C-alpha positions as CSV (number, residue, x, y, z in Angstrom):
1,M,223.3,64.1,-102.5
2,R,224.2,67.6,-104.0
3,A,226.8,69.8,-102.6
4,L,226.1,73.5,-102.3
5,E,227.6,75.5,-105.2
6,L,229.6,78.4,-104.0
7,G,229.7,81.7,-105.9
8,T,232.8,82.6,-107.8
9,V,234.5,85.9,-108.3
10,T,234.1,87.0,-111.9
11,E,235.4,89.9,-114.0
12,E,231.9,91.4,-114.0
13,N,231.3,91.4,-110.3
14,T,234.9,92.6,-109.5
15,A,234.3,95.5,-111.8
16,V,231.1,96.4,-110.0
17,A,232.7,96.1,-106.6
18,S,235.7,98.3,-107.6
19,A,233.8,101.1,-109.4
20,A,234.5,104.4,-107.6
21,P,231.8,107.1,-107.3
22,A,232.2,110.4,-109.2
23,A,233.2,113.5,-107.3
24,G,230.4,114.8,-105.0
25,E,228.3,111.6,-105.5
26,A,227.4,109.1,-102.8
27,E,228.5,105.6,-103.7
28,Y,225.6,103.3,-104.6
29,G,225.0,101.0,-101.7
30,T,226.8,103.2,-99.1
31,P,225.7,102.1,-95.6
32,T,222.9,104.3,-94.1
33,L,222.7,102.5,-90.7
34,T,225.2,101.2,-88.1
35,V,224.3,97.9,-86.5
36,Q,226.3,96.4,-83.7
37,L,227.7,93.0,-84.7
38,K,229.1,90.2,-82.5
39,M,230.6,87.3,-84.2
40,L,230.2,84.2,-82.2
41,D,232.6,82.2,-84.3
42,D,235.9,83.8,-85.4
43,G,236.3,81.3,-88.3
44,L,233.2,82.7,-90.2
45,E,232.9,85.7,-92.4
46,P,230.5,88.4,-91.0
47,P,227.3,89.2,-92.9
48,S,228.1,91.0,-96.1
49,Y,226.5,92.3,-99.3
50,A,227.6,90.5,-102.4
51,H,227.1,93.7,-104.7
52,P,226.7,97.4,-104.1
53,G,223.0,98.1,-103.7
54,D,221.9,94.6,-102.7
55,A,219.1,94.6,-100.0
56,G,220.2,91.4,-98.4
57,A,223.4,90.6,-96.5
58,D,224.4,87.0,-96.7
59,L,224.4,84.8,-93.6
60,R,226.5,81.7,-93.4
61,A,226.2,78.3,-91.8
62,R,228.1,77.8,-88.5
63,E,228.2,74.1,-89.0
64,D,228.0,71.3,-91.6
65,V,224.4,70.2,-92.3
66,V,222.8,67.5,-94.5
67,L,219.1,68.0,-95.1
68,A,217.3,64.9,-96.5
69,P,214.4,65.5,-98.9
70,G,211.6,67.2,-96.9
71,E,213.8,67.7,-93.8
72,R,214.0,71.0,-91.9
73,R,216.6,72.1,-89.4
74,L,217.5,75.1,-87.3
75,V,221.0,76.2,-88.6
76,P,223.1,78.6,-86.5
77,T,224.9,81.5,-88.3
78,G,227.4,82.5,-85.6
79,V,226.0,86.1,-85.8
80,S,224.4,88.2,-83.1
81,I,223.3,91.8,-83.7
82,A,221.9,94.8,-81.8
83,L,219.5,96.6,-84.0
84,P,218.5,100.1,-83.1
85,D,214.9,100.7,-81.9
86,G,212.6,101.0,-84.9
87,F,214.3,98.4,-87.1
88,V,213.9,94.7,-87.8
89,A,216.1,92.1,-89.6
90,L,214.1,89.9,-91.9
91,I,215.7,86.6,-92.9
92,H,214.9,85.5,-96.4
93,P,215.9,82.5,-98.5
94,R,218.6,82.9,-101.1
95,S,216.9,82.8,-104.5
96,G,219.6,80.7,-106.2
97,L,219.5,78.0,-103.5
98,A,215.7,78.0,-103.7
99,T,215.8,77.6,-107.5
100,K,218.6,75.2,-107.9
101,H,218.2,73.1,-104.8
102,G,214.7,73.7,-103.4
103,L,216.2,75.2,-100.2
104,T,214.0,77.6,-98.4
105,V,213.5,79.3,-95.0
106,V,210.4,77.8,-93.3
107,N,209.1,80.9,-91.7
108,A,210.2,83.2,-94.5
109,P,210.8,85.9,-93.7
110,G,212.1,85.0,-90.3
111,T,212.0,88.0,-87.9
112,V,214.9,89.3,-85.7
113,D,213.4,92.0,-83.4
114,A,215.4,95.0,-82.3
115,G,215.5,93.7,-78.7
116,Y,216.9,90.2,-79.6
117,R,220.6,89.7,-78.8
118,G,221.0,85.9,-79.2
119,E,222.5,84.1,-82.1
120,I,220.6,84.3,-85.4
121,A,219.6,80.9,-86.6
122,V,217.8,80.0,-89.7
123,T,215.1,77.3,-90.1
124,L,216.0,75.8,-93.4
125,L,213.8,73.3,-95.3
126,N,214.8,71.1,-98.2
127,T,211.7,71.1,-100.5
128,D,213.4,68.7,-103.1
129,R,211.5,65.4,-103.2
130,D,214.5,63.2,-104.2
131,E,217.8,64.8,-103.4
132,A,219.5,65.7,-100.1
133,I,221.4,68.9,-99.9
134,E,224.7,69.2,-98.2
135,L,225.7,72.5,-96.6
136,R,229.2,73.2,-95.4
137,R,230.3,75.4,-92.6
138,G,230.8,78.9,-94.2
139,D,228.2,78.4,-97.1
140,R,225.9,81.2,-97.6
141,I,222.4,80.0,-96.5
142,A,220.1,83.0,-96.2
143,Q,220.1,86.7,-96.6
144,M,219.2,89.4,-93.9
145,V,217.3,92.4,-95.0
146,I,217.2,95.3,-92.4
147,Q,214.1,97.6,-92.6
148,R,212.4,100.3,-90.6
149,V,209.4,99.3,-88.5
150,E,206.2,101.2,-88.0
151,Y,204.5,100.8,-84.6
152,A,200.8,100.8,-84.8
153,R,198.3,102.1,-82.2
154,F,195.3,99.8,-82.5
155,L,192.0,101.7,-82.2
156,P,189.0,99.6,-81.5
157,V,186.0,100.6,-83.7
158,E,182.4,99.2,-84.2
159,E,182.8,99.2,-88.0
160,L,185.7,99.5,-90.4
161,G,185.8,102.0,-93.2
162,G,184.8,100.7,-96.6
163,S,187.1,99.7,-99.5
164,I,186.7,98.4,-102.9
165,R,188.0,95.0,-101.9
166,G,185.9,94.7,-98.8
167,G,186.3,91.3,-97.1
168,G,187.3,89.4,-100.3
169,G,190.3,87.2,-99.5
170,F,191.9,84.1,-100.8
171,G,190.9,83.5,-104.4
172,S,188.4,86.4,-104.4
173,T,189.7,87.8,-107.7
174,G,189.3,84.5,-109.6
175,G,191.7,82.5,-111.7
176,F,193.5,79.3,-111.2
177,G,190.7,76.8,-112.1
178,G,187.8,78.1,-110.0
179,P,184.2,77.7,-111.2
180,A,183.3,79.8,-114.3
């Protein structure tokens, strides 16, 4: 069984975090949106960005979890948010965990709608065929990206306008061992 490797503070990422903006400049990664946050577990760190300019804020496991090879589990984060109308939080896998341990988010990206007020939980899947993965309370397990949402008005029509691609879908551009 592998234990999750936690990130360490290095001279490089400390220098990035402490760099001050020049006079009259906005700091890179300065927040542009306020989101109400309710921590459901005082012992956990709130969502946070690892570096200035990062798109995803880290979410942490609220409880210890061991995922056997091929196992999936809904893991609570201890976080509840109130997004403004017109925004969505998308829950993505953490690339390092995916690469090093085969840990991913089953329904990636998970969707947290603006009207949802419950605890954010992440459906994790261990894709490794041989090794279990052990996650400890407080480990970073996913990242939350907040984006604007467009609301569509769906207009029924008899025919769709043409395009170069047309109805071509899965595999329509060739490659990957199809017939020559």
